[in-house]
C-alpha distance (Angstrom), angle and dihedral (degrees) to the residues before:
residue distance angle dihedral
M1 . . .
A2 3.78 . .
K3 3.76 119.3 .
S4 3.78 122.2 -123.4
P5 3.82 116.7 -97.7
A6 3.79 89.7 -101.4
A7 3.80 92.9 49.2
A8 3.77 92.4 44.9
T9 3.77 91.7 52.6
S10 3.79 94.7 50.0
K11 3.81 90.2 48.7
K12 3.78 97.7 44.7
G13 3.78 99.2 30.8
A14 3.80 116.1 -168.5
A15 3.77 116.8 -2.8
K16 3.80 110.0 -94.3
K17 3.79 97.9 -114.7
A18 3.78 101.3 11.6
P19 3.81 127.1 65.7
R20 3.77 114.3 -123.1
S21 3.77 116.5 -116.3
K22 3.78 112.5 -98.9
S23 3.78 120.6 -116.1
A24 3.77 117.9 -93.5
K25 3.79 115.8 -81.3
P26 3.81 117.5 -102.9
N27 3.82 93.4 -129.5
V28 3.79 93.8 74.4
D29 3.78 128.2 -175.0
V30 3.79 97.0 -111.9
D31 3.81 97.2 -161.4
Q32 3.77 90.5 49.6
L33 3.80 91.7 47.7
K34 3.81 90.9 51.4
Q35 3.79 89.7 51.9
D36 3.79 90.2 49.9
Y37 3.79 90.6 49.2
R38 3.79 90.9 51.8
M39 3.80 93.5 48.6
M40 3.79 94.4 47.4
L41 3.80 90.0 48.4
L42 3.80 90.5 49.8
I43 3.80 90.9 52.8
R44 3.80 92.0 46.7
R45 3.80 95.6 48.8
F46 3.80 91.9 42.7
E47 3.79 92.0 53.0
E48 3.78 92.3 46.2
K49 3.82 89.2 54.1
A50 3.80 91.0 46.0
G51 3.79 88.7 54.7
Q52 3.82 89.6 52.3
L53 3.81 92.9 49.3
Y54 3.78 90.2 48.7
G55 3.78 90.2 52.9
M56 3.80 89.1 51.7
G57 3.78 90.9 54.6
L58 3.81 94.3 -112.0
I59 3.80 94.1 117.6
G60 3.78 117.0 57.4
G61 3.77 133.3 -163.8
F62 3.79 119.8 16.5
C63 3.79 125.4 -14.0
H64 3.81 121.9 -172.8
L65 3.80 114.9 -169.5
Y66 3.81 125.2 -148.0
I67 3.82 97.5 -152.5
G68 3.82 109.9 146.4
Q69 3.81 96.2 19.4
E70 3.82 97.9 74.2
A71 3.82 95.8 115.1
V72 3.81 92.9 63.2
V73 3.79 101.4 61.2
T74 3.81 92.9 31.8
G75 3.79 92.6 55.8
V76 3.79 96.1 41.5
Q77 3.80 96.9 46.2
G78 3.77 89.8 44.1
S79 3.81 88.0 62.5
A80 3.81 95.4 46.5
T81 3.78 132.2 79.4
G82 3.77 126.5 -122.0
D83 3.82 89.1 -107.1
D84 3.78 94.3 60.6
G85 3.79 114.9 99.8
V86 3.80 122.7 -121.5
I87 3.78 128.5 -159.6
T88 3.78 129.4 166.4
S89 3.80 146.3 156.9
Y90 3.78 130.8 -86.2
R91 3.85 93.4 -70.1
D92 3.79 88.5 79.4
H93 3.81 112.7 129.8
G94 3.81 94.0 95.7
H95 3.78 92.1 47.3
M96 3.78 91.9 56.1
L97 3.77 92.7 49.1
A98 3.81 91.2 48.0
C99 3.81 88.5 52.8
G100 3.79 88.4 60.0
L101 3.79 100.0 -103.7
D102 3.79 120.8 154.8
P103 3.84 111.5 -94.4
K104 3.81 88.9 -141.4
G105 3.81 91.6 60.8
V106 3.80 92.1 46.4
M107 3.80 94.1 48.9
A108 3.80 92.9 44.6
E109 3.78 88.9 54.3
L110 3.80 89.4 53.6
T111 3.78 90.1 55.4
G112 3.80 92.6 45.1
R113 3.80 96.9 -115.0
E114 3.78 133.2 151.8
G115 3.80 91.5 -112.5
G116 3.79 91.5 61.4
L117 3.79 122.4 113.3
S118 3.80 91.0 -108.2
K119 3.83 92.9 35.0
G120 3.79 90.0 -99.7
K121 3.79 93.6 -65.0
G122 3.80 99.2 103.0
G123 3.76 102.3 48.2
S124 3.78 124.5 -172.0
M125 3.80 97.3 -29.6
H126 3.82 103.7 41.4
M127 3.78 115.9 49.5
F128 3.78 126.8 142.4
S129 3.79 139.9 -177.5
K130 3.77 119.8 -172.5
E131 3.80 88.9 -176.4
K132 3.81 91.7 61.8
N133 3.83 95.1 34.7
F134 3.79 90.1 -115.6
Y135 3.79 107.9 148.9
G136 3.72 99.9 -170.8
G137 3.59 155.6 -90.8
H138 3.80 107.7 -86.0
G139 3.78 125.7 -150.5
I140 3.82 96.8 -156.7
V141 3.80 109.2 86.4
G142 3.80 110.6 -109.5
A143 3.82 94.1 -4.1
Q144 3.80 92.1 119.7
V145 3.81 93.4 62.3
P146 3.83 99.2 72.2
L147 3.80 87.7 41.4
G148 3.80 89.7 52.8
A149 3.79 90.2 50.3
G150 3.80 88.3 49.3
M151 3.79 90.3 53.9
A152 3.79 89.6 52.8
F153 3.81 90.0 49.2
A154 3.82 89.9 53.1
Y155 3.80 91.2 50.8
K156 3.80 92.4 51.1
Y157 3.81 94.3 42.5
R158 3.80 90.9 52.7
G159 3.79 93.8 44.0
Q160 3.80 92.8 -118.5
D161 3.79 121.3 157.0
R162 3.77 93.1 -130.5
V163 3.80 135.9 121.5
S164 3.80 130.1 -146.5
L165 3.79 112.7 -131.7
T166 3.78 104.3 -158.4
Y167 3.79 116.9 -173.8
I168 3.79 121.9 -158.9
G169 3.81 136.1 171.6
D170 3.79 126.5 -123.1
G171 3.82 92.0 -111.2
A172 3.80 92.7 53.3
M173 3.79 89.7 54.8
N174 3.80 87.4 82.7
Q175 3.82 93.2 61.7
G176 3.81 117.1 110.7
Q177 3.80 94.8 -136.1
V178 3.79 88.7 62.2
Y179 3.79 91.6 64.1
E180 3.77 93.4 44.1
S181 3.79 85.9 55.7
F182 3.80 91.9 47.9
N183 3.81 90.0 52.9
M184 3.80 94.4 50.3
A185 3.79 93.4 42.9
A186 3.80 91.2 52.1
L187 3.82 94.1 42.4
W188 3.80 92.5 53.9
K189 3.82 96.9 31.3
L190 3.77 92.2 -123.6
P191 3.82 119.9 -169.1
V192 3.80 97.7 -116.7
V193 3.78 130.6 133.9
F194 3.79 110.6 -155.4
I195 3.81 105.1 -152.4
V196 3.80 111.4 -162.8
E197 3.80 110.0 -160.2
N198 3.79 98.3 -157.1
N199 3.80 101.0 -169.5
Q200 3.82 89.4 168.0
Y201 3.84 96.8 -110.1
A202 3.79 133.9 74.4
M203 3.80 97.7 -155.7
G204 3.82 97.1 -55.6
T205 3.79 101.0 -18.8
S206 3.79 121.0 93.2
A207 3.81 118.7 -125.0
E208 3.78 90.4 -116.9
R209 3.81 89.4 60.3
H210 3.82 101.2 41.0
S211 3.79 98.7 41.8
A212 3.80 125.7 63.2
S213 3.81 88.5 -155.4
G214 3.79 92.1 52.1
L215 3.77 114.6 -147.8
S216 3.81 97.3 -16.1
L217 3.77 101.1 95.1
C218 3.79 96.2 143.4
N219 3.81 89.8 79.6
R220 3.79 94.2 57.5
G221 3.80 90.1 100.3
A222 3.81 95.5 51.4
S223 3.80 94.9 102.2
Y224 3.81 88.4 58.4
G225 3.79 93.6 46.2
I226 3.80 93.5 -107.9
P227 3.82 112.2 146.8
G228 3.79 118.2 -133.6
V229 3.78 135.3 -161.8
E230 3.79 129.5 -163.8
V231 3.81 112.0 -139.8
D232 3.78 134.7 -170.9
G233 3.78 97.2 -113.0
M234 3.81 92.6 -170.0
D235 3.81 91.0 64.2
V236 3.81 112.1 73.6
M237 3.81 92.8 -165.0
A238 3.81 92.4 54.0
V239 3.80 89.4 47.2
R240 3.81 92.1 51.3
E241 3.79 92.0 50.0
A242 3.79 94.4 48.6
A243 3.81 93.2 43.6
A244 3.80 92.3 50.5
D245 3.82 90.1 52.6
A246 3.81 92.5 46.5
I247 3.81 94.2 48.8
A248 3.80 90.3 47.9
H249 3.82 88.2 51.0
C250 3.80 90.1 56.5
R251 3.79 95.2 43.8
A252 3.80 89.0 53.5
G253 3.80 89.5 61.7
K254 3.79 95.3 -110.2
G255 3.77 94.6 130.4
P256 3.81 131.2 -124.0
I257 3.78 128.9 -14.2
I258 3.80 134.3 -170.1
L259 3.80 124.2 -134.3
E260 3.79 115.1 -168.5
M261 3.78 108.5 -158.3
M262 3.81 110.5 -157.5
T263 3.79 99.8 -147.9
Y264 3.80 140.0 141.8
R265 3.78 137.6 -135.2
Y266 3.79 118.0 -141.5
R267 3.80 97.0 -160.4
G268 3.80 130.0 56.7
H269 3.78 123.3 -81.6
S270 3.79 88.4 -90.7
M271 3.79 135.0 -8.8
S272 3.81 90.2 -85.4
D273 3.82 92.6 57.0
P274 3.85 115.6 96.2
A275 3.85 89.0 -168.1
K276 3.78 94.5 -136.4
Y277 3.80 90.6 154.6
R278 3.82 91.0 83.2
S279 3.78 134.6 44.6
K280 3.78 126.2 -105.5
D281 3.81 87.7 -126.8
E282 3.79 90.3 61.3
V283 3.80 92.7 52.5
N284 3.79 93.3 43.2
E285 3.81 91.1 50.5
M286 3.80 90.7 54.8
R287 3.80 92.1 46.8
S288 3.78 93.9 49.2
Q289 3.80 99.6 40.3
R290 3.79 108.9 24.8
D291 3.81 108.8 25.9
P292 3.84 107.1 143.9
I293 3.80 95.2 -144.5
E294 3.80 95.8 46.2
S295 3.80 89.8 48.0
V296 3.81 91.7 57.6
R297 3.79 90.8 42.1
K298 3.79 88.6 56.1
V299 3.81 92.5 50.2
L300 3.81 91.8 50.2
L301 3.80 93.9 48.2
E302 3.80 99.2 41.0
G303 3.78 92.1 44.1
G304 3.79 91.2 52.6
Y305 3.82 90.3 -120.3
A306 3.81 93.0 125.0
T307 3.78 140.0 9.1
E308 3.78 129.8 -131.6
E309 3.81 87.8 -105.0
D310 3.80 91.2 53.3
L311 3.80 92.2 53.1
K312 3.80 93.3 43.7
A313 3.81 88.1 54.4
V314 3.82 90.1 52.5
D315 3.79 91.1 49.9
K316 3.80 90.8 49.1
E317 3.80 90.8 50.8
I318 3.81 92.2 48.6
K319 3.80 92.8 48.3
A320 3.80 89.5 52.6
I321 3.81 91.2 51.5
V322 3.81 91.5 50.1
A323 3.81 92.7 45.6
E324 3.80 89.4 52.4
A325 3.81 90.0 50.1
A326 3.81 91.8 50.2
D327 3.79 91.1 48.7
F328 3.80 91.7 49.0
S329 3.79 91.3 48.1
Q330 3.80 90.9 58.8
K331 3.79 98.1 41.5
S332 3.80 96.4 47.1
P333 3.83 110.1 97.8
E334 3.76 123.4 -111.6
P335 3.83 116.4 -101.2
D336 3.80 116.6 -82.9
P337 3.83 111.9 -107.4
S338 3.83 88.4 -116.3
E339 3.82 88.3 68.3
L340 3.79 87.6 73.5
Y341 3.81 88.0 81.5
T342 3.80 99.4 42.6
D343 3.81 129.1 90.3
V344 3.80 90.9 23.4
L345 3.81 98.1 111.6
V346 3.82 130.7 22.8
D347 3.78 122.8 -141.6
A348 3.77 106.3 -126.4
């Protein structure tokens, strides 16, 4: 059974060849922290509603929820610019929201409606937004990594000051194409940040069982000269700090870097996964002691930066936004049959 991020850190200590990201500084940027709290809460409430809609039969196919991992994408995207490219796997709803996309368009895509970001044809796993430089969730495990490296190559080839933010799960880190991408990225010093969301389980197999290197995935690029940093992915402030450093590293022309975010998912791999491979006590311990949203809530309250009433008002606002998205997703019409033949080829 995999250890929690906290337990794994205390057991492993610092990564062998990569310094572990320091904890967030106590003198926090309050406005920034409030924004992070709001975004994480939006992702949490959105995913909870998506789970409800799936249970009602309104979302078909696969649906992978991001509940528990909100600090990762919130902190990383909060350190990026709108020009930086983003690409990830099939657990992509939170990433789209963190990129600033309309929750109505995301939810409508989940329900396969015309108002969805991919016109209802991509569903939960395959959404895109050229406007926000979001190049998809991808259903094939690890397939987004060579594409992310390709994005970075394009940026460098064109002389653009942009970085490719390429997200990958711990299970996908065992795919061969990942290491081919690492080699090319290092060889050409491509501006790509490989963000490993180590949520402790590859589908139903713990990281300690599916990886010969255990929980230290940030060193997987060492043979290519790619530096790696292990980060507390349940702490949004630590994530922001590490992401800002990594993005700056790429912008300075120093090539790729790996950030291993030690995080945790509360739900199963997908909605069809009962998650019987771990105990309820393990999940409850993470929820009660390491929840990323509750941790920020505690900082805001204990620091006198917000009151209970302030945070209740934020939650009320977020719930209204999500309810509106859910309503839109059911009222939007289904795609016209003629759409079956559109968006297949691009005129170039």
